[in-house]
N, C-alpha and C positions, 0 to 999 in steps of 0.2 A: 421559650423552653430552652433549657441548658443543652448544649451540645456535648456529646461524649465520643470517644474514639472507639471504633469497632475494628478489631484486628482479625484478619482472615489469613490462614496459611493456604497457599496453593502452589502448584508446580510453576516454576519460573516461565516456562514456555506458554502455559495456559494464561498466566497473567499478561504476558506480552500480547497474546492474541485478543484477550478481553479488552485491554487498553486500546488496542487498534480498532476493534469493533465499536467501542464506546465513542472513539473519535469520529468514526464513520457516522454514528448516530447523532453527533453534535453535542456530546456530553462527556463529562469525566467519569471515571470508574466509580468514584464516590457518589456522584449524582445517580448513576444507574442503580447502585445498590440501594440508595434511598428510595428511588422510584419503586423498585422491587419490594422493599420492606413495607412501604405504605400500602401498596396494592394487596399484598398478602394479608396484612392486618385488616384492611377494610373489607376484603372479600372472603377472608378466612380460607384461602386456597391459593395455589399458584395460578394466577388469573389470566395471564397474557403471554403473548409471544412477541419478541422483538427479533426481527429478521433482517439480515443483510443480503445483498445479492448472492445468489448461489455461486459456489466456486466455479462451476462451469461457465457461468455468465462472465465472471471476471476473467477467466482464462480465455474465453472467446474474444473479449475486447482486447486483451493483451496480444493475442495472436494477430488480430486485425491491425493493431498499432505497429507491431513489428513488420508485418507485410507492407504496410504503407511506408514505413521508414526505408525498407529495402528497395521498394519501387522508386522512392525519391532519390536514394543514393545511386541506384542504377542509372537514373535519368541525369543526375547532376555530376557524376564522377566518371572519369575514364575507366574503361573496362580492359581487362587483359594485361595489366601491369605485372611485371615480375616483382618479387620481393625486393630485389636490388633497386628497381625503379621506384618502388614505393618509398624505400628508405631514402633515396636521393631526393624525392619530393619533400619528405619530412625535413631533411637536412636543409634544403633551400628555404623552406618556410621558417625554420628556427632561426636561421642566420640572415633572413631578409634578402636572399639572393634571387635575382630575377632569372628568367630563362636564358 
């Protein structure tokens, strides 16, 4: 069957979100639209739901990741340095100077 181009206008932000979700689903936006169109024609209704993890789930995982990174940084790096001391450490690292 011949392929045709189907053009849809939508808000730029919505398209970015749609593309991102399609990637999460493991497909392109074009594939998602084709899946949708075939199901609508076959069932003669909007027949299904495609869902990604809820925002709160993603947010909770992100918070947990940040907490883990902070804990690791606290364990691995010296605490209580002043800004001048931090800048001195950066300078030493950039120019390969030892202690």
